[in-house]
N, C-alpha and C positions, 0 to 999 in steps of 0.2 A: 219572715219576719221581720216587722217594723223597728229601723233604730230606736235607740234612747230619744237622739235628736227628733226625728220624725213626730216620736209620740208626745213631746213637748211642742214642737211647732203645732200639732193638730189641736191638743188638749187647749192651746193658749190662746188662738183664734176662736173666732164664731165659726159654727158649723158651714159646709161648703165652701169656704176660703181656701183650701188647701187642698191641690191635689197631687198624687206621687205618681213617679215612675212611667208605665206603659199607657195609665190612663190621662195623661197629660196630651193634650192635643199637640200635633205636630207643627203648627203656626207657631208654636212659643219657641221652637226649636233653633230658630235663625231668623234674621233680618233682612233686607235686602242686599245686604252685601255682595252674596254669591259665596259665600263661605259655606261649608259642609255644617249642618246641620248639628246641633250638639243636644242630647237629649238630658234636661237637666234632674236632679234628685228631687225636686220637689218645685210645684208652680203654686205661687200665694198670690192672692186675687182681692185685695182689700177694698174694703167699703169706706171706710174712716182714715184718719192720718192715725189714729191712737194704733189702728190695725197695722200700718205701717210701723210705727214705733215699736210694738210686742215684736215684730217680726225681726226687725232690725236688731233690735238689741239681743235677741237671743242668738241670731247668728254671731253677731261680734263675741257672745261671751263662749260658746261652743267652735268660735273660729271655721266658721262656714260661709263660704263665698255669697253671695247675694247680687243679682244682676237687675237692675230695674229696665221697665218696657217700657216703650210708648204705642207710638203706631207702627211700631217695626218696619217703618219706610227709611232708614238709615240707609248708608251706604260705604260706613267703612267698620262696621262690625262692633258698635258701641254695645248694641243689645245684644250680641250675641252671648247666651248662655255658656256658663262655665261648668264641665263635668264633675258630679259630686256637689254642686253647688245649688241653691234656690235662685229660680227666677221668680220676680215679682212683677206682675202685669198691672198699671193702674187705671186700666180698659172702665173698671167698675167706679171710680172714682172720677164721675163725669157729671158736667152740668153747670149752668150758669148759676150764680148764687144772689147775685146783686149787679145791677146797672145803676149808678149815679150820674144821672143827666147834669148837673149843675159842676160836680167836680170833675166830669167826662171819664168816668173808671167803670172797668167791671170787674167784677171777682169770681174768680171760676177755678173749679177743680184742676186737676194736673191731667187729668185721663181724659177731658173734651177736647174734640176733634176741632180743627181750625176752621172747617167751615160750619160748623154749629156757633162758634164763636163769630165769626164774619155775618151769620144771618142775624144772629141775637142783637148786634149792633145796628145792622140796618133798620131791623123792628123799632128800635129806639130812636131811630132817626140819626144815629152817629156813623162811626166807620172806624172799623178795624183794619189798617193798610197791610200788615205781614199777609203775603200770599205766594203760595206755593202751589206746583202741579200736583202735589199728592194732598193737596186740603182736605180731602174727604175720607182719608184716612190718616193720617198724621195726628199726635195729638199735642195738645200746648205745651206741656211739661216735656216732650220729646224735643219739640222747636226749641224751648229755652237751652234746654240742657246741651244742643248744640249750636246755642247761637246762630240760628237758621235766618238767612237773607230774603231769597225768593226775586220776586219782579218788581217791587218798589222800593228799594233801597237807596234809589237815587234821589228821589224825596223824602223819604220816612226815614231810615236808618234803618238797623239789623234789628234780631228779636229782642237783643237787650236794651234799645231804644223804645220799645215799647211797654216796660215794665214797670211799676210804682213801686211795687212791695212782693214778697215771696214769703210762704212759710215753708218749713224744709225739715227733714228729720236728718240730723247729724249720724254717722256710723253707730254710736254708742245708743241710739235709740232718742237720743235727746229731740225733743220738738222744740223750732226756733220758729216762732211766728212773729212777723213784723210787716202787716198788711196794711202798708202806709200807703197814702192816697194822695199825699202832696207833693207837688212837682219839686220844691223847695224842699229839701230836710236834709242837711250836712251836719246831723248830730252823731259825729264819729265817722267811723269806718263805714264806707256803704259795701256792707256786707253780703247785701245780693249779687255783687258782680264775682264774687268766688265762685258761684255756684253755676249763673250764667255762662253755657260753653264750657263748662267742666265735665260733659259727657257722664254726668253720675257716678263721678269717683269719689266726691266732697261730701255728698248729699243727695236725699232725694226730694225732689220737688213734690208739695201735694197740693199747693194753693198759690194763687197768682192773682195779684189787682194789675190788670193792663190799663194802659193809657190809649183812651177812644179819640179819634179826631174828629171835625168835621165832616160830614158827609158832602163830596163834591157833588154841584147841581148840572154839571156838564161834562162830558167826556169825549175827547175827541181821539182817535185812531187813524193812523196811517200807515204804510209800508212804503219803503222809500228804497230805489234800486241806485246803487253808487258804483262809481267806476273801479275802484279800489279802497284800500284802507284810510290812504291819507284823506281821501274825501269823507271817509266816517269819522275822523277827527275833527275837520270842518264842520261838518253837520252837527255835532254834539258839542262843540265850543260856542256854536250860534243858536242852536235850540237853548243852550244853558243862559244865555244872552239876550235872547228875544223872549224866551217864555217864562225864565225867572222859575219862582217856584211851582208853577202850573206843569212842569215838565216831570211825569211821574213816571214814565219808564221809556227806556231806551235799550232795546234789544237788539244784537247784532249775530247775523246767522250768515256763514260761509255757505260757497255753492254747494259743498259736500253734503251740506246737512239737509239744505232746502232740496237738492235734486233727489236724494237718497229718500226721503221721507214722503215728499209727494208722489216719486215714481212707485214708492211700496205702499202708500196708502190711497186708493183711487176717490175717497171722499175729500181729501185735501184738494184745494185749488191751486194752481200754480198762481203766483202774485202777479206774475208779468208774463206776457207773451214772447218776449224776449230774455236771454238771461244777461246778469250782472255779475259783476265783481263782487261784491258784496251787499246782502239786504239789511236794512234796518226796519224794524218796528218801533214807532215812536207813539205814545202817547200824551195828552196833554188832561189835566181834569184841573176844573178851579170852580169858581163862583160867580161869574158872570151871567147874568141873565140871558145875556144875546148868546151865550155859548163860548164853546174853547175851539168850534172849527174854523171859525175866520182868523183866529189868530196863529193857527196852527198852518193854516193854509199860505197866510201872509211872511210866516217865515221860510216854509218850504218853496213858495214860488221864487222869492230872490234866489235862492240856491239852483233852482232848476234853470233859472237864467245864465246864472254862473258857469254851470254844467258841474258845478260840485254833487248834484242829483241828477241822473239820468230819468229816472221815470218817478211818479207816484201814483199811489192807488190812496187815497183817503176814503174812510167807513163811513157811507153815508146814512148808516142806521145803526142800530145797537147789532142786528144780525151780520150785518158787514164786519161790524169790530168782533165781533166772536169768531167770524171764519178767518178774519188774520191773525186773530190769537191762535186760532185750532193749529196751526203752523208751528207756532212755538211750543204749544202744548202737548204737540204730538211724542213727545220723550217718552211719556208711558207707553206706546207702543214698540220700542225697539225689539221686546223678545219677538213681536209679529215680522216685523220688517227685518232684522237681521240677526236673530237667535240670540246666542251669547254673546255679550259685549263686555270690555274693559272700560270702565269708566272715571273720568277725571274730574275734579273739582277744584279747581286753582285758582290763583289770585296773581297778577303781574300786573306792573305798571302799565296804564292805559295807550301809551306813547308807544310800546314793545308789543302789543297783542299783535299785530300784523306780521311783523319779523317772528314772533312765536308760533303763530298757525303756520306759516310757510315752512317754520323748519320742523315742526312737528311733523307733517304732512310729508314732508320730504323723507326725515331719518327715518319715519315708521316703514313709510314704502321702499325704502332702500333695503331694508332687511325682509321685509313680507309685501312683495309686489301686489299681492291679490287683495291688500287690506283696504277695508273702507275707514275713514279717519274723518270724523264728524266733527263741526266745531262751530260753536256759538255760546252766546254768554251775555251776560249784564254788564257790558262794558262801561258803562258810565260810572259803575263802581268797582271796576279792575277786576271782574270776576270772569274767567273761561270756562267753558266745559268740553272737554275733548273725549269723545267717546271711539274707541276703534273695537274692531270686529275683523280677523283673518278668515274668511270662510274657508280656507285649506285646513284650517286647525278645528275646525268642528268645536265639538261642544268642549274641547281642550284648549282653551285659547292662552298664548303665552303671557300671562298676568305678569310673573316676574321680571321677565326681558322687557316687557311695555313700561311697566312701571319703572325701572331702572333708566329708561332712557327718556321719559318724561320729566320723572323729578329731578332728572342731572339737568335737564334744559330750566327746570325751575330754576335752580340753585343757581344757575350760572347767569340768569337774567335778574335775579334779586327777588323772586316772586315769593310765593308761599305755597305749600302744597296741599293749604284747606284752607277752602274761604269760605265754606258754610258747613259741610258734613262731620266734622272734626277729624280726629284722627284715630281713634277706635283701636281695632286691631289692625287693619288693612295698612294704614298709613304710619303705624309706629316705628318700622327700619328707618325712615327717612324723616323722623322730625327733627335731627340735627342740622338738614337742609335748611331748615326754615329758621330755628331758634338757636339762640348761641349756649354754650356749656352752661353758663352762669345762668341763663333762663330756665333752662332744664332742671338745673340742682334747685334752684329756687321753689321750681313747682313739685318737686319731689318731697321739698321740706315742708310745703303746704300740704301735700297729701299725707307725709309721716304724722304730721301733726294733728291732723283731723282724724284720721284713720291708721293708726300705729299698728291695728292688727291686720291689714290691709283684706278687709272683706269685703269692701262694698266694689263693686264692678272691677276687681283684680283683674291685673295685666293688660287693662286699657291705658291707651295712650304713651306709657312708659313702656 
């Protein structure tokens, strides 16, 4: 027999909006965090902001937990359902509503996939710079909820830097629509910033006004082999000085990552015949008619002469560039190459990254000698990814032990336990490693003010 709440929820929303119990597909039971699946009491798939508001208000009134879900590509458990609660997937709220070429904006629904936004911007002769490996699966609402960064933060900033306006639903069902298109709008508090990066704990984003950029007319890509991390820092400093704003990506990969992925995936080509201490994928994009390749080559040739860079491969075509990026984007193939992994998305002062990689590789292998420890990241914006796999542990990887080791290292070096993916459930025990007691207390006060009954994505972050 359906409960009173289930009957109320079903009758309050349009037909085919709510699914219950065993009829809910298992894909809605979990995200990419690797946590054990949780079957929600109900799944709501709204088509309109009004649907979101109705469901949210009813859950708030009945004190039933509601967990918003985007593309389910998060790694911290932020979209993990709550037993006995409602999961709300925004996948039906998808589509580009307007592109304003004069203002340089795009208005989209929160469930729109990132790749669709990129394609729509390109079709309009513009450019949306936020880019992630999960671009074909992740949604813009999820990107904003976790303040995603991706590959081109060094030039364009994080997800929050791409947003001009938001529409969102508060825990009591109130719809707040502030679809601002103006870059300059300093009338009172910038409320949208509360909801960007809050992991769906303060409100549900339903509509977004995105800031678009001019589309670069030329892109140059190169892979560099450097002797050590000190050389990488010199390369970064020089590239910033010589290329200026045309420097659009600076991806660093240690041999642990390059060797593992090229050996495990035969379709990937090794960037160089000889091994190097550290590898850097560098991209320059701009608006020079003569192209960016000559400027990138001039920058790198001096570094080659000085021994800062040992070897360089420059993509001579778009196909070459895609092959160079394929190595960096191969992270989606971990299950095929390694099986179960323990992943980290951490931030550290850029100058300490080399030391951090040496320490984490040494300390993990001291406890698990057969461990694979893969390191790579967006070093230009202080973001390091660490992936650990212990073959002898099989499917039962030592998550808690490795977490404690890596996050203690982060705390000791003044870093952050989350550069992009948020806190969710997975990183919750370590929030104090990064935030002070006063900061956490203020976050909790904001949560209590907006969601006094703790019904919206409860148990996440704190």
